[in-house]
N, C-alpha and C positions, 0 to 999 in steps of 0.2 A: 558511406556504407554501401555495398553491395546490395542489390535489391533481393530479399530472402522472402519477401511475401509470398506466402501459398496458395493463390486461387484455385490451382488444382491439388490434389493429393500427390506429394513427392516423398518416394520412396527414400528412407534416410536408415542411416547406420548410427548408433551412440556409442562412444567411446570414454571411457573412465580407466584413469592411473590411482590408484590407491596402495598404501601401505598396509600390509597383513594386520597391522593392529587396528586398521580404521575400515574393516570390511563391512561392517553392519552399518555405520555410516555411509560408505558409500553406495552400497546396494540402497537404501532409502534415498538417497540423492538422485540416483539414476533413475529410479520409479517416479520419483518428482520430475526428472527432466522427460520422461516419457509422456507424464502429462502434459509438460507445457508445448513439447513438439505436438500433440494429439490436438491442444486448444490453437497451436499455430497453422494448422491443417495438415500436419506431417504423417506418414506411416512407417514405424519404427519395424523394419524387416529384420534386424540383427544387432545384438549388442554384444560390443569387443571391448573385454577386460585386461587389465595387466596389472599384476601385483610387482611392486618396486618400490625400493626406498627413496627415490627422488626422481620426478619425470625427466626424460630425457632431455636435454638442452635444445636440441635441434627438432625433434618430431615430437616429444612429449611421451609416445609411445615408440619403443626401439624399431631397429629396422627390421626384425624379423614380425613383428605386429604390423608394420607398415605393410610387408608383402602381405600378410593374411588379410587385412583391411584390403589391399587393391584387390585381391581375387573374390572377397564377398562384394565389392562394388561391380564389379566386371558380370560377375554371374546373377545379380539380382536387378540390374540397372539402376543402380542408385543415383538419386541426383544430390543427395545431401548428406552431409558428415557432419555430426555435431557433439564437440568433445564437453565432457562435465566438466570444464575447468576455463579460467583465463589462459588465453594465449596469447601470444605476441605475433606480429605480422611476418616477422621470419618464419616463426613456425608453421602459421597457416601455411604460408607459400611453400614450406619445406614438404608436409604433408600433401599437398597437393600436387607437388612434383614427384613425390615418391610413390602416390597411387597411380599416377599417370592416366587419368580419365576425367570425363566431363562432371565429374561431382563436385558439389562446391564444398569447401571446410569452412564452420563456424565454430564460434564456442559458445557456452551457456549465457553469456552477458548479449550476445548477438541476437540470440533466441528472444529472450526476454525482451530486450528492445523491439525487436519486431511484432513482438505482441501486444507491448504497449503502443505502438505506432498504429496498428489495427484496430484498437479499443478505444482510444483516446475520443472524446465526442466535444466537450467544452472546448472553449478558444484558449483557455489557459493550459489544457491538457495537453493540447495540439503542441503549443509552444513548448511546454515542459519536455515532451517526448523528442521535439526536434532539437532542443539543446542537448539532451543527453545523447542522442544519436551524435551529433556534430563533435561533441567533446571526447565522445569514444573514436569517432572516425579518424580523426585529424592526425594523432600520432600513427595512426594504421595506413594512411595514405599510401601505397605504393604504386610503381608502374608496373608494367607486363610486358617482355618481349623486348627486340632490339629498338622497335621507334619509340619506345618509353624509358629505355635505358637512361641513367644520369651520363655516361661518355658514349660517344659514338663517332663515327667517321676516322678524325684523324688521331694522333698520339696521344696517349692520356695525359691529360695536363697543358697542351699545345692550344693555342688560339686557334678557335672554330670547332674544339673537340667536343665543347658542349652539344648533346643530341637535343632535339626537340623534347624529349621524355623531362628532361628537367625543367624546362621553362612551362611545360602544362602542368607539371605537379605543383611547382612553385605558385602559378595562377589558382590552381584548385585550393591550396591552403592558404592564400589571401583571401579566396573568396570564402571560405569557412570561417577563416577567423574574422572577418567583418560581419557574416552572417551572426556569429556567436555573441559578437559586441550586440548586435541589433535586436537579438533575442535576449539577450540578458536586460536590457534595457525597459523591452517591452513587460517582461514578466517583473522588473522593480516596480513599474506602474500599477501593475496588475495587485502585486504585494501592499503597495500604498492604499490602493481601493481595497482591498481584502481589509488593512489594518483599521480604515476608517468605520468599515462596518462592525468589528469588533468594538472599536469605542462606543458605536451606538447601541450594542447589545450590550453592553457592560452599563452602559447610562440606565438601560432599560431595566436592570435589575433580573432580567429572565436567565435562569441556571441554563448551562449547557451540559450536554452529554454526548460525547463522543464515541463512537460503536467502531470498536478496534480488534483487530485480531488477523490471524491467519489468512491468506487467499481462499476462497473457497469455504469458508467457515458457516456461511449463512448470514451476512451483515446485512447484506442488500435486501433479502428473503425478509429478516425483520425488520426493517425499518418499513417495507412494503407493507407490512402486515399491520404496524402500528399507525403507519400514517397515510398509507395508500398514496406513496410516494410514487408509484410505478417505474421505479427503476428497474432496468434489466437484471434479471437472476437467474443465472443457468449454473450448471454442474461442471463448470472451466474454472479452471485459474485465472484470474484477473478478468473475470466477465465484464467487471466495470472498473471505471479507474479515475472517473471524477467526482469531487466531493458534493454531497449531496446534502442541505440541511432543510429540515422541516420542523414545523411548530406542532407540538404535543401536549393535550391537556390530560393531566395526571386525574384519578378520579378523585380526589380532592380540590380539585379545581386550579391547581397550581399549573401554569403555562411553562413550557420546558422546549429548548431546541435540542433535537437528536442529528447529529452530522453521522454520515456514514463516509469512512475514509478510505482509502485505496488499501488492499490487503498486503500482509507481509509475506517474506519468502525466504528460505533459508538461502546464507550469500547473494543476498539482493545486491546488486552492483552500488558501490560506493558513488558512481555521479549519477546513476538515478535516484539516490536517497538525496543527493544535493539539488539536484533538479525538481524534486517533488517536497522539497523540505517545508514551501511555503504550505501546500496542501498537508500535509503531515502535522504541522504546528497545530492544526485544529487540535489535536490531541493535548497540546501543550496550553491551551487556552482554555480548555474544558473546566468544569466545577467537577466532573465525574467520567471516569471509562468504565465503560460496557466492554469487557473483554470477552470476545464470542470463541467459544471453543468448540468444534467439530468433534462431537462426542464418540462418533462412529469412527473414527480415524485412530486406529492403535498407534500412530504415533504422536497423540494430542500431546503427551507431554513434551515432547522434542519441540511441538510448532509453539507451545506454550512459552517456553523458553526463548525461541526466537522474538517471540513476540516482547517479552519483556524486556531483552536485550536491547531492540531496537528503540523500546519507549524508553529505555535509560539513557541512549545515546540522544535522543532528542529533547532530554531534560524533561521526562513527565512520568518519572517513575514513583514519584512521591504522591500523585494524584490519589484520590480514592479510588478503590476499584469495584465493580461488581462482576464477577465472574460467570458468565452464563454458559451453560453446557449444552450446546444445540445438539438439534439430530438425534435425541434421547430416545426416538420413537423407533432407531434403526439399531438402539442398544438391546441387547436380550438378557446380557451377563449383568445382573445384579451386583456382583462382586467388584465388577468392572465400575460401574456406577457409582459404587462406594470410595474406591480409589479417586475416581474423578473428583469426588467431592472434597476428600482428604488434601487435594492437589492446592485448594481455593483457601490462601491464607486470611482472606478475608470473607465477604459474603459471598453468596455463589447461589444460583437458581439453575435447575434442570429443566429445559423446554424443549419444544418443537417448533419452529418458527414457522414451518411448511402447514401443521396440524392446528397449531395454536394453543396444544397442551404446554400447561404450565407458565404460559405469557401472562396471565393474570398475577399469579404468586412473584412471578418477577418483578412485575410493575410495582406492585405491595412493597418490595424490598426496595426497589429504585426510588420509591417516592420517599421511605422512610430515610433513605440515606441522603437525599437531595432536602430533607426537611429537617435535618438534625438541627436543634439550637434554635429551630423556627416554631411558631405557633400560628394558630388561627384564631383571632380576637375581634370581638365587637366593641367600639369605643362609641361613647357617647359624648358629643361636644357640645358645648354652648355656641349658640351665634357668634360670639364676642370671639371664640378661638377658630373662626372660620382659616385663618393664615395656617394652621397646624394641618390641613387637608393636604396643601402643597408637601411638607414635608412628607407624607404618607406615598404620596405620588411619586415623590422623588426615591425614597429607600425602602417602602416595602413590596410586597407583590401581591397580583390580584386584589387588585383595592376596588372596593365597593362603596359608593357614598349615596346616601340617601340624605333630602334636605327634608324635615318636619317641622310643623309649629312648633315642638318642644325643643326643638335643637338639630345637631348634624349628627347621623349615623355612619360611621365609619366602620366595614369589615374588611381585614387586611391580613395577610400573613406576614409577620412582622419577627426580625430578631430580639436577642435579648436586650440589646441597646435600645432599641425604639420602643421595645416594651416598656423597660424602666423608664424613660424619659415619658411616656403619658400613663403610666401605669394607674394615675389617679381618676382617667377617664374611662378606665377598662369596665364594660358592662358584663361581657359574657366571653368566656374562652371556649372554643369548640375544638 
């Protein structure tokens, strides 16, 4: 992939083609694209839109709009043109030829990949991003100019007519294929290690809660507030990409694991979902999902829809959910807050992860949902029943054992099955 890293601010033009019936969705998507550009370090100097029933097969936008784009680029010293759609290699090259300047043309997927590459920090995150980049790059690898043309020198098809370009391109493709294979093997090893960790957590009986939601909804800010995790939390799209898990003790004494996951976004490239699948699957293996929603964003409903569709694709749609309306301190419209709450078809909480408002109420609801079907009980066991203690350690939560002259006191959070099994030893329920 061409290097589009934005160490310096690059003047950019955003382009969008949409049908007249999709005008509102196109506007929202363009606004999001502009925020993605800002996150990458670019500056939008112009937006070019075109209403047509289908994109032009050669340049996405028509020839007239290409002329207009060329004029904008030359008058504003534009270095980058970003299309709010996925483009083929031939379309990118055709647009670059039409505008005939030094501006680079990329699509939405390329921009997202660049942001991911800049923000990945963990070894797994770096591997996942590189794999996604290479899988996106491989079919788009093309040559430029005569020295990189497929044919050169003699008549087409004759011996010796194949120019150096084909050899170089084929070598590049082979290197990419070899690197993709190596990366997939490394990620398989990482996935196996992650599976071992998951099994260990399952044996411990500790409940797992995944914090999911649209990018920039406040997931990292919330985890930082609850656990002092120290995760980077900025007002940017995809400020953090790497999964972070921290232990948190609920007020009732139950230990749980909170996991911050990569944010979702509309039109998230499929190859990115595949590359980050092992990370996103933290939602699949969790006992409960905390779906964080930016209550201050007028597009919260569409963001929630994108989140739930991606959760469904991952196979996590049936998990218990606590809808958390974040940034409520930035919402002055009580009627809007009422509509926010009515969108949650299960439990909800209105909070500000930044100020802490409403967080205690949210924790109370979280504890209730995780503890459903369980109770905190004190058991008095005779010394002869000491073997039962191991059963509590293996199948109960937050087990406290005290040996006294009169017997063994066990206080634990148990489910109905364990409660019924040792009901005759119950001394007190909390």
